[in-house]
C-alpha positions as CSV (number, residue, x, y, z in Angstrom):
1,M,236.8,-72.2,176.9
2,R,239.7,-74.1,178.2
3,I,242.8,-72.7,176.9
4,L,246.3,-74.5,177.3
5,Q,249.6,-71.8,177.1
6,L,252.8,-73.7,176.2
7,A,255.7,-71.5,176.9
8,N,259.8,-71.6,177.0
9,F,262.4,-69.4,178.2
10,Y,260.0,-68.0,180.8
11,H,261.1,-67.6,183.8
12,A,261.2,-64.9,187.2
13,T,263.6,-62.5,185.3
14,S,261.8,-62.9,181.7
15,G,261.2,-59.9,179.8
16,G,258.5,-59.3,176.9
17,L,257.5,-62.7,176.7
18,R,256.5,-63.4,179.9
19,T,254.8,-60.2,180.3
20,A,252.8,-61.0,177.2
21,I,252.0,-64.8,178.3
22,D,250.6,-63.2,181.5
23,A,248.9,-60.7,180.0
24,F,246.9,-62.9,178.0
25,A,245.7,-65.1,180.8
26,A,244.8,-62.3,182.9
27,G,242.2,-61.5,180.1
28,Y,241.3,-64.9,179.3
29,V,240.5,-65.4,182.7
30,D,238.7,-62.2,183.4
31,D,237.0,-63.4,180.4
32,G,235.3,-66.0,182.2
33,H,237.6,-68.9,180.6
34,E,239.8,-71.7,182.0
35,V,243.6,-71.3,181.8
36,F,246.7,-73.6,182.1
37,L,250.1,-72.6,181.6
38,V,252.8,-74.7,181.3
39,V,256.5,-73.9,181.4
40,P,259.8,-75.1,182.3
41,G,261.4,-75.1,185.7
42,R,264.1,-76.2,187.8
43,R,261.5,-78.9,189.5
44,R,258.0,-79.9,188.9
45,G,255.4,-78.1,190.6
46,V,251.6,-77.0,189.8
47,A,250.3,-73.5,191.6
48,I,247.1,-71.4,191.2
49,V,248.7,-67.8,189.9
50,N,246.2,-65.1,189.2
51,G,243.4,-67.5,188.0
52,K,245.4,-69.7,185.9
53,T,247.0,-73.1,187.0
54,V,250.5,-73.1,186.1
55,I,252.1,-76.0,185.8
56,C,255.9,-76.3,185.7
57,L,258.1,-79.2,184.3
58,R,261.7,-80.1,185.2
59,S,263.6,-79.0,182.6
60,P,267.7,-78.2,181.6
61,K,269.2,-74.9,181.3
62,V,269.9,-73.7,177.8
63,P,273.8,-72.8,177.6
64,Q,274.7,-69.5,177.7
65,S,271.4,-68.5,177.8
66,G,271.5,-66.6,181.1
67,G,269.4,-69.2,182.9
68,Y,266.6,-70.2,181.0
69,R,265.1,-73.4,180.5
70,T,263.3,-75.4,177.7
71,V,261.1,-78.3,178.0
72,I,262.0,-81.6,176.6
73,D,259.9,-83.8,178.1
74,Q,257.2,-85.4,175.5
75,R,256.3,-87.8,177.4
76,S,254.9,-85.2,180.1
77,V,253.5,-82.7,177.6
78,T,251.4,-85.2,175.6
79,S,249.7,-86.8,179.0
80,L,248.9,-83.0,180.2
81,I,247.1,-82.4,177.2
82,E,245.5,-85.8,177.3
83,R,244.5,-84.8,180.6
84,I,243.8,-81.4,180.0
85,R,241.6,-81.6,177.2
86,P,241.8,-78.4,176.1
87,D,239.6,-76.5,173.3
88,V,242.8,-74.6,172.0
89,I,246.2,-74.6,172.2
90,E,248.0,-71.3,172.3
91,L,251.6,-71.9,171.5
92,S,254.3,-69.3,172.2
93,D,257.1,-71.5,171.0
94,R,258.6,-72.8,168.0
95,T,261.5,-75.0,169.5
96,T,261.3,-78.0,171.7
97,L,257.7,-77.6,172.5
98,A,256.6,-76.7,168.7
99,R,258.1,-80.1,168.1
100,I,256.7,-81.9,170.6
101,V,253.2,-80.7,169.9
102,V,253.1,-80.9,166.0
103,H,254.0,-84.7,166.4
104,Q,251.1,-85.6,168.0
105,A,248.7,-87.4,165.9
106,R,245.6,-86.6,167.7
107,R,245.5,-82.8,169.4
108,P,243.1,-79.7,170.2
109,P,243.6,-77.2,167.4
110,V,246.9,-74.6,167.6
111,V,247.3,-71.2,167.6
112,L,251.2,-70.1,167.3
113,F,252.2,-66.9,168.5
114,S,255.8,-66.1,166.9
115,H,257.5,-64.1,169.6
116,E,260.7,-64.6,168.1
117,R,262.4,-64.3,164.7
118,L,264.0,-68.1,164.6
119,D,265.8,-67.1,161.4
120,L,268.0,-64.4,163.0
121,A,268.3,-66.0,166.1
122,I,269.6,-68.8,164.5
123,S,271.9,-67.6,162.5
124,R,273.6,-65.3,165.2
125,R,274.1,-68.2,167.2
126,A,275.8,-70.2,164.2
127,P,279.2,-71.1,164.2
128,S,281.2,-68.9,161.7
129,G,281.1,-69.8,158.1
130,L,277.7,-71.7,158.9
131,D,274.5,-71.0,157.3
132,P,271.9,-72.5,158.9
133,T,269.0,-70.7,157.0
134,R,267.6,-73.9,154.8
135,L,267.3,-75.7,157.8
136,V,265.3,-73.1,159.9
137,D,263.0,-72.4,157.0
138,A,262.3,-76.1,156.6
139,W,261.6,-76.4,159.9
140,T,259.1,-73.4,160.1
141,R,257.5,-74.6,157.2
142,R,256.7,-78.1,158.1
143,L,255.3,-76.4,161.4
144,L,253.3,-73.7,160.0
145,R,251.7,-76.6,157.9
146,R,250.7,-78.0,161.5
147,V,249.1,-75.6,163.3
148,D,245.9,-73.8,162.7
149,V,246.5,-70.2,162.8
150,T,249.9,-68.2,163.1
151,V,249.7,-65.0,165.1
152,C,252.8,-62.2,165.0
153,A,252.8,-58.8,166.7
154,S,254.5,-56.7,164.0
155,E,255.1,-56.7,160.5
156,F,258.6,-57.4,161.2
157,A,258.0,-60.4,163.1
158,A,255.8,-61.4,160.0
159,R,258.2,-61.4,157.2
160,E,259.8,-64.7,158.4
161,L,256.6,-66.6,158.4
162,D,254.7,-64.8,155.7
163,R,257.2,-65.8,153.1
164,L,257.1,-69.4,154.0
165,G,253.5,-70.1,155.3
166,P,250.7,-71.4,153.3
167,A,248.7,-68.6,154.6
168,P,249.3,-64.8,155.6
169,S,250.1,-64.8,159.8
170,R,247.5,-62.5,161.6
171,R,248.7,-59.4,163.6
172,V,248.0,-59.1,167.1
173,P,249.7,-56.2,168.4
174,L,251.0,-56.7,172.1
175,G,249.5,-54.0,174.8
176,V,250.7,-51.9,177.9
177,D,248.8,-51.4,181.5
178,L,248.2,-48.0,180.9
179,E,247.6,-47.6,184.8
180,C,251.0,-48.6,185.8
181,F,253.1,-46.8,183.1
182,R,251.8,-43.8,183.0
183,P,253.5,-40.1,183.0
184,A,254.5,-38.3,185.8
185,R,251.9,-36.1,188.1
186,A,252.6,-32.6,189.1
187,G,255.1,-32.7,192.2
188,E,255.3,-36.7,192.0
189,R,259.2,-37.9,193.1
190,S,260.4,-41.3,193.1
191,A,260.8,-43.2,196.4
192,P,263.6,-42.7,198.7
193,T,265.0,-46.2,197.8
194,E,264.3,-46.3,194.4
195,P,267.4,-46.3,191.8
196,T,267.7,-43.4,190.2
197,W,270.2,-41.0,188.4
198,S,272.8,-38.3,189.9
199,A,271.6,-34.9,190.7
200,G,272.2,-32.4,188.2
201,S,271.4,-30.4,185.3
202,H,272.3,-33.8,182.9
203,H,269.8,-35.6,180.7
204,R,268.6,-38.7,182.0
205,A,268.5,-42.1,179.8
206,V,267.2,-45.6,180.3
207,Y,267.8,-48.8,179.3
208,V,265.1,-51.2,180.4
209,G,265.8,-54.9,179.4
210,R,267.7,-58.1,179.5
211,L,271.3,-57.9,179.0
212,S,271.9,-60.5,176.5
213,P,273.3,-60.3,173.2
214,E,270.3,-60.2,171.0
215,K,269.1,-57.0,172.9
216,H,272.4,-55.0,171.7
217,A,272.8,-53.0,175.4
218,G,276.0,-52.4,174.2
219,D,275.0,-50.1,172.0
220,A,273.3,-48.1,174.4
221,V,276.1,-47.5,176.3
222,A,278.6,-47.1,172.8
223,A,275.9,-44.3,172.0
224,V,276.3,-42.3,175.4
225,D,279.7,-42.4,174.7
226,R,279.6,-40.7,171.9
227,L,277.4,-38.2,173.6
228,V,279.6,-37.6,176.2
229,R,282.4,-37.0,173.4
230,T,280.5,-34.5,172.4
231,G,280.7,-32.9,174.9
232,R,276.7,-33.7,175.9
233,L,275.5,-34.0,179.4
234,V,274.1,-37.1,179.8
235,E,273.6,-40.2,182.1
236,L,272.6,-43.7,181.8
237,L,270.2,-45.9,184.0
238,V,270.4,-49.7,183.0
239,V,268.0,-51.5,184.5
240,G,268.1,-55.0,184.2
241,D,270.5,-58.3,184.0
242,G,272.0,-61.1,181.9
243,P,274.9,-62.7,180.5
244,E,276.8,-59.7,179.6
245,R,276.6,-57.5,182.5
246,A,279.9,-57.7,183.4
247,D,281.3,-57.2,180.1
248,L,279.1,-53.9,179.8
249,E,280.0,-53.0,183.1
250,T,283.4,-53.2,181.8
251,R,282.9,-51.3,178.8
252,A,281.4,-48.6,180.5
253,A,284.0,-48.1,183.2
254,G,285.0,-44.2,183.3
255,L,281.4,-43.2,181.9
256,P,278.2,-41.8,183.3
257,V,276.3,-45.3,183.6
258,R,274.6,-47.0,186.2
259,F,273.9,-50.1,186.3
260,V,271.0,-51.0,189.2
261,G,269.9,-55.2,188.1
262,H,267.1,-56.7,187.2
263,I,263.9,-54.8,188.9
264,G,260.6,-57.2,189.4
265,D,258.3,-54.4,190.7
266,R,256.6,-53.1,187.7
267,A,255.4,-49.7,189.5
268,E,259.1,-49.5,190.1
269,V,260.1,-49.5,186.6
270,A,257.2,-47.3,185.7
271,S,258.2,-44.6,188.0
272,I,261.9,-45.1,186.8
273,L,260.5,-44.5,183.1
274,R,258.7,-41.5,183.7
275,Q,261.7,-39.6,184.9
276,A,263.5,-40.2,182.2
277,D,264.2,-38.4,179.5
278,V,264.7,-41.0,176.9
279,A,264.2,-44.6,177.0
280,I,267.2,-46.2,174.6
281,V,265.8,-49.6,172.5
282,P,268.6,-50.3,170.8
283,S,268.0,-54.1,169.0
284,P,267.3,-54.0,165.7
285,R,265.9,-57.3,166.2
286,E,262.9,-56.7,168.7
287,T,259.5,-58.0,167.0
288,F,257.5,-55.6,169.1
289,G,259.2,-53.4,171.6
290,L,257.0,-53.8,175.0
291,A,259.9,-51.5,176.6
292,A,259.8,-49.2,174.3
293,L,255.7,-49.1,174.5
294,E,255.8,-49.1,178.3
295,A,258.6,-46.0,178.2
296,M,256.0,-44.5,175.8
297,A,252.9,-45.0,178.0
298,S,255.0,-43.5,180.8
299,G,255.4,-40.0,178.5
300,T,259.0,-40.8,177.3
301,P,260.3,-40.9,173.9
302,V,262.2,-43.4,172.7
303,A,265.3,-43.6,170.8
304,T,266.1,-46.9,168.8
305,V,267.5,-48.1,165.6
306,T,266.2,-49.2,161.8
307,G,265.5,-52.9,161.4
308,G,263.4,-53.8,164.1
309,A,259.5,-53.8,165.2
310,V,260.3,-50.8,167.6
311,G,260.7,-48.5,164.5
312,E,256.6,-49.5,163.5
313,L,255.8,-47.9,167.0
314,V,257.7,-44.7,166.8
315,T,255.8,-42.3,165.6
316,P,256.7,-38.1,164.9
317,G,256.7,-36.6,168.4
318,A,257.0,-40.4,170.3
319,G,260.6,-40.7,169.2
320,A,263.4,-41.1,166.8
321,V,265.0,-43.9,164.8
322,G,268.9,-43.9,163.5
323,A,271.0,-46.4,161.7
324,G,273.7,-47.9,164.1
325,V,275.4,-46.7,166.9
326,D,276.1,-43.0,165.6
327,G,272.2,-42.8,164.3
328,L,271.1,-44.0,167.7
329,A,273.3,-41.2,169.4
330,T,271.8,-38.7,167.0
331,A,268.5,-40.0,167.8
332,I,269.0,-39.6,171.5
333,A,270.4,-36.2,171.1
334,S,267.6,-34.8,168.9
335,L,264.7,-36.1,171.5
336,F,266.9,-34.3,174.1
337,E,266.6,-31.2,172.2
338,G,262.7,-31.7,171.8
339,D,259.7,-30.1,174.0
340,R,259.4,-32.4,176.9
341,H,256.0,-31.2,177.4
342,Q,254.9,-31.7,174.2
343,Q,256.5,-35.4,173.9
344,R,254.6,-36.1,177.3
345,I,251.7,-35.9,175.2
346,E,252.5,-37.4,172.0
347,T,253.9,-40.6,173.3
348,R,251.3,-40.9,176.0
349,R,249.2,-40.7,173.0
350,R,250.4,-43.3,170.9
351,A,250.6,-45.6,173.4
352,E,247.1,-45.2,174.2
353,E,246.6,-47.1,171.0
354,F,247.5,-50.2,172.3
355,S,245.6,-51.8,175.0
356,W,245.7,-55.3,176.3
357,D,242.0,-55.6,176.3
358,R,242.4,-54.9,172.6
359,S,244.4,-57.7,172.1
360,V,242.6,-60.3,174.2
361,A,239.8,-59.6,172.6
362,A,241.5,-60.3,169.2
363,M,243.5,-63.5,170.8
364,L,239.9,-64.8,171.9
365,E,238.3,-64.6,168.3
366,L,240.8,-66.6,166.8
367,H,240.7,-68.9,169.9
368,R,237.3,-69.1,169.0
369,E,237.5,-69.0,165.4
370,V,239.9,-72.4,165.6
371,A,237.9,-74.1,168.2
372,R,234.4,-74.0,166.3
373,R,236.2,-75.0,162.8
374,D,237.8,-77.8,164.9
375,R,234.3,-79.0,166.3
376,F,232.7,-78.7,162.9
377,A,235.2,-80.9,161.3
378,A,234.9,-83.6,164.0
379,A,230.9,-83.6,163.6
380,G,231.7,-84.0,159.5
């Protein structure tokens, strides 16, 4: 098959969305398929990356997004679709790219992978007193009628679409690189240049992710503050960057919190995760939780909050869930008190249920299904 992936909000410091798109593309290429990826960029360009053709379209920045860009050039996208002639389009966007694709009169079948809860994202950005829910719902209904299949990685992500769509969305959980993200081996230590915690007998917590409002990184800092006030010996390592970093550093002044910025080396992130006692994933709006799954694959339990999809990943022994900042602090404390050896076993066991091979196979089956359906329709 010839598969065309379309995505916004994809760049060098992207988190889960980029990881997922790249992992699916790698699996498709390994299975012998031809893959094209269209993403926004500062300038137009084409490159072959790990077997796939990456096409950057010159696109403007989204205000207050920390550098994300979004494709608005309808003519270029339409021209690429006509020139590439894919068997299926894998659409990982519900904003401008979705609008461009669904307004085409003649196009290949479309598999929409919904990586976000647009209803929650829009409501968070809406001015005070304005409820955009009806407009978002109207757009989503129109979009769902125009695509062939919708896919979500979790039940939490699916709730928005399933109440609006003509048919329930399919579930395809994301995966984790079980070779890169693994528990520590006997005697294994971090590299001398690798960011790590201070020496001492305190517990080690880590946050990995963008420092932007939807990730609620401030709640991780606030939870550590509460633990320190109760006499807990704990240090938090914050791995990531984003528009909230300066504010978070100010809020964390005087606390045992270290900011090390974005780390692009996945092996280095994995090493940090496996050394931590707890990974904190504080967002109640995560639609899957790759950071949580990578921590569990590394043998580190996850403390999270109620409301998002991370709670679907966390099982007894692999983490703890609490409500709000106080509940998050309680969850972290409970994991500090757990049996670390048993936690490594349980977290790794849970993570091994999610492999990229399984996720790629499920997506390829959907692509084949819609491609066959399209050919039969054309023949009829």
